C-alpha positions in Angstrom: 0.0 137.5 -101.5 -3.0 136.1 -99.8 -3.1 135.3 -96.1 -5.8 132.6 -95.9 -6.8 130.3 -93.1 -5.7 126.6 -93.4 -8.2 124.3 -95.1 -8.2 121.0 -96.9 -11.5 121.7 -98.8 -11.0 122.9 -102.4 -14.3 124.8 -102.3 -13.4 126.8 -99.2 -9.9 127.6 -100.6 -11.3 128.8 -103.9 -14.1 130.8 -102.2 -11.6 132.6 -100.0 -9.1 133.2 -102.8 -11.6 134.6 -105.2 -13.9 136.3 -102.6 -17.0 134.5 -103.8 -19.8 132.9 -101.8 -18.9 129.2 -101.4 -22.6 128.2 -101.7 -22.3 129.0 -105.4 -19.3 126.6 -106.0 -19.5 122.9 -106.8 -16.8 120.3 -106.7 -16.6 117.2 -108.9 -13.9 114.6 -108.8 -13.4 111.8 -111.2 -10.6 109.1 -111.0 -9.7 107.0 -114.0 -7.4 104.5 -112.4 -6.4 102.5 -115.6 -5.2 105.7 -117.2 -3.8 107.1 -113.9 -5.9 110.3 -114.3 -7.6 112.4 -111.6 -9.9 115.1 -112.8 -11.2 117.6 -110.3 -13.4 120.5 -111.3 -14.5 123.3 -109.0 -17.1 125.2 -110.9 -19.2 128.2 -110.2 -22.9 128.1 -110.9 -25.0 130.8 -112.7 -24.7 133.2 -109.8 -20.9 133.7 -110.5 -20.6 135.4 -113.8 -17.9 137.8 -115.0 -17.5 140.1 -118.0 -13.9 138.8 -118.4 -12.3 135.3 -118.1 -10.3 136.3 -115.0 -11.8 133.6 -112.8 -10.9 130.6 -115.0 -7.9 128.4 -113.9 -6.4 125.3 -115.3 -3.8 123.2 -113.4 -2.0 120.2 -114.8 0.0 118.2 -112.3 -0.2 121.1 -109.9 1.2 123.7 -112.4 -1.0 126.6 -113.5 -1.2 126.3 -117.3 -3.1 127.6 -120.3 -4.8 125.1 -122.6 -7.1 126.5 -125.3 -8.9 123.2 -125.9 -9.8 122.6 -122.3 -10.8 126.2 -121.8 -12.9 126.1 -125.0 -14.8 123.0 -123.9 -15.6 124.3 -120.4 -16.8 127.6 -121.8 -19.0 125.9 -124.3 -20.8 123.9 -121.6 -21.4 127.1 -119.7 -22.9 128.8 -122.8 -25.9 126.5 -122.2 -26.7 128.4 -119.0 -24.8 131.7 -119.1 -26.2 134.9 -120.6 -24.4 136.3 -123.6 -21.4 138.5 -122.7 -20.7 136.8 -119.3 -18.0 134.2 -118.5 -18.0 131.4 -115.9 -15.8 130.8 -112.9 -14.0 127.5 -112.7 -10.8 125.8 -111.6 -9.9 122.6 -113.4 -7.2 120.3 -111.9 -5.8 117.4 -113.9 -3.3 114.8 -112.5 -1.8 112.9 -115.3 1.4 110.9 -115.8 4.2 113.3 -116.7 4.9 111.3 -119.9 1.5 112.3 -121.2 2.2 116.0 -121.0 4.4 118.1 -123.3 5.4 121.3 -121.4 7.8 122.5 -124.2 5.1 124.3 -126.2 6.0 127.7 -124.8 9.3 129.1 -123.4 7.5 130.1 -120.1 6.0 126.5 -119.8 2.5 128.0 -119.4 1.1 126.2 -122.4 0.9 122.4 -122.4 -0.1 119.8 -124.9 -1.7 116.7 -123.5 -1.6 113.3 -125.2 -5.1 112.0 -125.9 -6.5 115.5 -125.1 -9.7 114.8 -127.1 -10.8 112.0 -124.8 -10.0 114.1 -121.7 -12.0 117.0 -123.1 -15.0 114.7 -123.8 -14.9 113.3 -120.3 -14.5 116.9 -118.9 -17.6 118.1 -120.9 -19.7 115.3 -119.5 -18.5 116.0 -115.9 -19.1 119.7 -116.2 -22.5 119.3 -117.8 -23.7 116.9 -115.1 -22.4 119.1 -112.4 -24.1 122.2 -113.8 -27.4 120.5 -114.5 -27.4 118.5 -111.2 -26.0 120.9 -108.6 -25.5 124.5 -107.7 -28.1 127.0 -106.6 -31.1 128.6 -108.1 -30.3 132.0 -109.5 -30.4 134.8 -106.9 -32.5 137.7 -108.0 -32.6 141.0 -106.1 -33.1 140.5 -102.3 -34.4 136.9 -102.6 -32.4 134.2 -101.0 -31.1 131.4 -103.2 -32.0 127.8 -102.5 -28.8 125.7 -102.1 -28.6 122.3 -103.9 -25.9 119.7 -103.4 -22.3 121.1 -103.7 -20.7 117.8 -104.6 -22.1 116.0 -107.7 -21.8 112.3 -108.4 -20.7 111.6 -111.9 -21.4 108.4 -113.8 -18.4 106.6 -115.2 -17.7 107.7 -118.8 -16.2 105.3 -121.2 -12.7 106.2 -122.1 -12.7 104.9 -125.7 -16.0 106.5 -126.8 -16.3 107.8 -130.3 -15.1 111.4 -130.7 -18.5 112.8 -131.9 -21.1 113.6 -129.3 -24.1 115.8 -129.1 -25.2 117.4 -125.9 -28.7 118.4 -125.3 -30.5 120.0 -122.4 -33.8 118.3 -121.5 -36.5 120.9 -122.0 -40.2 120.9 -121.1 -42.1 118.0 -122.5 -44.7 118.7 -125.1 -48.3 117.7 -124.1 -49.2 114.3 -125.4 
């Protein structure tokens, strides 16, 4: 059991629960009203890396669950910035109509199957990529202080019915012209 001070801020709650510095956490929220979806992602930046996946949490309608597809997509985005052998810290919250979730995949109800999971994962990839590339802090090295950047990231509206194939690239240095 954890005895934590009251708060309404997801970042404060996650920082206290996991004993991490809140300046290294970012929160992104995205509402898709026509599908009755609310996607909220609290993600750690490059300064929070773990040798195990013990700081990765997925919640569907308030229930802690396991979902290999969602976990895979979030970890793939982090592979763009994380060193080999380290895992990211994140908490993913999905509010979805109960009719869109099948909780009868596992007897303990820990695994769930989500209808239209592919589109949710595509939106999640875009949200996570934009949050990581547009927020967070510069990596702390030794005794140097990190430079904080915005903790809440605005995300552009993704189209729900996009084609399933996407390629994600990281803008690199431009070649001299």
